[in-house]
Every structure is written in C-alpha cells, then in structure tokens.
C-alpha positions in Angstrom: 99.9 100.5 97.1 103.4 101.2 96.0 102.8 100.0 92.4 99.5 101.9 92.1 101.2 105.2 93.1 104.7 104.9 91.6 104.0 103.5 88.2 101.5 106.1 87.0 103.5 108.9 88.5 106.8 107.9 87.0 105.1 107.3 83.6 103.4 110.6 83.5 106.5 112.5 84.7 108.7 110.6 82.2 106.4 111.5 79.3 106.2 115.2 80.5 110.0 115.4 80.7 110.4 113.8 77.3 108.1 116.5 75.8 110.0 119.2 77.6 113.4 118.1 76.5 112.5 117.0 73.0 114.7 119.6 71.4 118.0 119.4 69.6 119.6 122.4 71.3 122.8 122.4 73.3 120.9 123.4 76.4 118.4 120.5 76.0 121.2 118.0 75.6 123.0 119.2 78.7 119.7 119.2 80.7 118.8 115.7 79.5 122.3 114.4 80.6 121.9 116.1 84.0 118.4 114.7 84.6 119.5 111.2 83.6 122.3 111.0 86.2 120.0 109.4 88.9 119.0 106.6 86.5 122.6 105.5 86.0 123.6 105.8 89.6 123.6 102.6 91.7 120.4 102.1 93.6 122.5 101.3 96.7 124.3 104.6 96.4 121.0 106.5 95.9 119.5 104.8 98.9 122.4 105.8 101.1 122.2 109.4 99.8 118.4 109.5 100.5 118.9 108.2 104.0 120.7 111.5 104.6 118.0 113.5 102.7 115.3 112.1 104.9 117.2 112.2 108.2 116.4 114.7 110.9 119.4 116.8 109.9 118.9 116.2 106.2 118.1 118.3 103.2 114.3 117.8 103.3 114.0 119.1 106.8 116.3 122.0 106.0 114.0 123.0 103.2 110.8 122.5 105.1 112.2 124.5 108.0 111.9 127.6 105.8 108.1 127.1 106.0 108.0 126.4 109.7 107.7 122.6 109.5 109.2 120.8 112.5 112.0 118.4 111.6 111.6 114.7 111.9 113.3 111.5 110.8 111.0 110.5 107.9 112.3 106.9 107.7 111.4 106.2 111.3 107.8 107.2 110.8 105.2 104.5 110.0 103.3 107.2 108.1 106.1 108.7 106.0 108.7 105.9 105.5 106.9 104.3 102.6 106.1 107.6 100.8 109.8 108.5 101.2 110.9 105.3 99.4 108.3 106.0 96.7 109.7 109.4 96.2 113.3 108.0 95.9 112.2 105.5 93.3 110.2 108.0 91.3 113.2 110.3 91.3 115.6 107.6 90.2 113.4 105.8 87.6 111.7 108.7 85.8 114.8 109.7 83.9 115.3 106.2 82.6 111.8 106.0 81.2 112.1 109.6 79.9 114.8 108.4 77.5 112.5 105.7 76.2 109.8 108.3 75.5 112.3 110.6 73.9 113.5 107.9 71.5 109.8 107.3 70.5 109.1 111.0 70.1 112.1 111.5 67.9 111.1 108.6 65.7 107.9 110.4 64.6 108.3 111.7 61.1 108.3 115.5 60.9 105.8 115.3 58.0 103.1 114.1 60.4 103.7 117.1 62.6 103.7 119.4 59.6 100.4 118.0 58.5 99.0 118.5 62.0 100.0 122.1 62.0 98.2 122.7 58.7 95.1 121.1 60.2 95.2 123.6 63.1 96.8 121.4 65.8 99.6 123.6 67.0 99.6 123.7 70.9 101.5 121.2 73.0 98.3 119.9 74.6 96.7 119.3 71.2 99.7 117.6 69.8 100.0 115.4 72.9 96.3 114.4 72.8 95.8 113.7 69.1 99.3 112.6 68.0 101.9 111.9 70.7 99.9 109.8 73.0 98.1 107.6 70.4 101.4 107.1 68.4 103.3 106.2 71.6 100.7 103.8 73.1 103.1 100.9 72.7 105.8 102.9 74.4 103.4 103.6 77.2 102.7 99.8 77.4 106.4 99.0 77.6 107.1 101.6 80.2 104.1 100.5 82.3 105.1 96.9 82.1 108.7 97.6 83.2 107.4 99.9 85.9 105.1 97.2 87.3 107.7 94.5 87.2 110.2 96.8 89.0 107.7 97.9 91.6 106.6 94.4 92.4 110.3 93.4 92.9 111.2 96.3 95.2 113.9 95.2 97.6 117.2 96.9 97.7 116.0 100.4 98.6 113.8 99.0 101.4 116.6 96.7 102.7 119.1 99.5 102.9 116.9 102.3 104.1 114.4 100.7 106.5 114.8 96.9 106.5 111.1 96.6 106.3 110.4 98.9 109.2 109.4 100.8 111.2 107.1 98.0 112.2 106.0 96.4 109.0 105.2 99.7 107.2 107.7 99.0 104.4 107.6 95.2 104.5 107.3 94.4 100.8 107.0 90.9 99.3 110.7 90.5 98.5 111.6 91.4 102.1 109.4 88.5 103.2 111.0 86.2 100.7 114.5 87.2 101.7 113.8 86.8 105.4 112.1 83.4 105.0 115.0 82.1 102.9 118.2 83.7 104.4 117.1 84.6 107.9 114.8 81.8 109.0 116.1 79.1 106.5 112.5 78.4 105.4 113.3 77.9 101.7 109.9 76.2 101.0 107.9 79.3 102.1 110.3 81.6 100.2 110.0 79.5 97.0 106.2 79.4 97.3 106.0 83.2 97.8 108.3 83.7 94.9 106.0 81.7 92.6 103.0 83.6 93.8 104.8 86.9 93.1 105.7 85.6 89.6 102.0 84.8 89.0 100.9 88.2 90.1 103.5 90.0 87.9 102.5 87.8 84.9 98.8 88.5 85.5 99.4 92.3 85.7 101.5 92.2 82.6 98.8 90.4 80.6 96.2 92.9 81.8 98.3 95.8 80.6 99.0 94.0 77.3 95.2 93.8 76.8 94.2 97.3 77.9 96.9 99.7 76.9 97.5 99.0 73.2 93.8 98.8 72.5 92.9 102.0 74.4 91.2 104.7 72.4 92.9 108.0 73.3 90.8 110.4 71.3 
C-alpha cells in the first residue's frame, strides 16, 4: 500500500517540479535550493518535526481549524497514521528526485527543442508528452527503482513517529525484522524475513526494468 501510493506520487511531483524549475534565472535557483532542503535534512530530524506537525496542537490542526475541522492527533489514529507517514516521505523525497529529473532535462540539446518548436510543439504539455517523457524514460526507471527500494525499506520514520502503531496500522516489514531480531532475539525469523524482503525488492526491480524502458509513451 505504501509503495503503491508513495512511489507514483513522488515521481510525478518530482517531474512536475523539475519542469517548473527548469530555468536558469536567479529566482529559479533560489527556489530549487529552498525546495531541496527537506531532502538533505536527516530523516530523524524530519520525523521529530512532523510529530509536532501532526500532533493535536500542531501546524496541520491549526490550518484545518480555519475550515472548521476538529483537531485530532493524527499519529494516534489507525486511519490517518499511515497516510501521515506517507505525506512526510513524499515531502522529503520528492526534492531529491526532482534534482535527478532536472539534470536529465538540462542535458537535452537545445537543438531538439528548437526543432520541436518549428514543428508546432510549443506548449508545456506537448513538450512533456512528445519529448521530455520519452527522452527521460530511463530517468523515470531510475527514480522508480530507487523509490521502490526506499519504500520497501521504510523503517526510521515509523520507528520514531509511531513504533508500528497504533495497533499494527504502521507495522511495516522492517519493523517486524527489527523486533524479531533485537526485541525477541529471534534472529532466524529476522534473517528469513530479510531474505524474503530482498527477493520482493529484486522482483519488483526486474519488473520495472522490463516495463518502463520499453514503454511507448506516444
């Protein structure tokens, strides 16, 4: 569930931000640097900050109070704890992948875009559909693979923010492996679960390697 939601969302947002900030103006450079701050901030620090954001007296409730929404502690809700962690990770990883897309966009020769303009492809949507997305399909593959690997290895944010709770609503695979190994001293089960997780990540990576580079975008 986490991987299926977070990976597509962060990939699409990262590409959109890359298109938005793909300028060489002073304002674009300052904005890129500002947006990139969450990506270079420690995940532990971000987790502690977002505990406050999602607390009953936090920033999210203060904002929603404007619209008449009753405050609640989002991380203590079995319904909203996992979406809150998803939001944190989308917020902190999207800028990292944005830089990858930016590097790929800026490597496209200007002559290609000039030829596209002569052929009548001038709007941002047309350029994205017929040029940017096809030319950047290997960048999409790379970002998707890193996103899946990171999502399947989610641990530190869950450990700090919810410890797998409330109940088992945020009990991800690495929480199980950690508890089996270091809480219950059951290293055999932890090793077996680690191997199964490795196989799952490898299988998903191979599926992406097969599908994304061969996809026909037109």
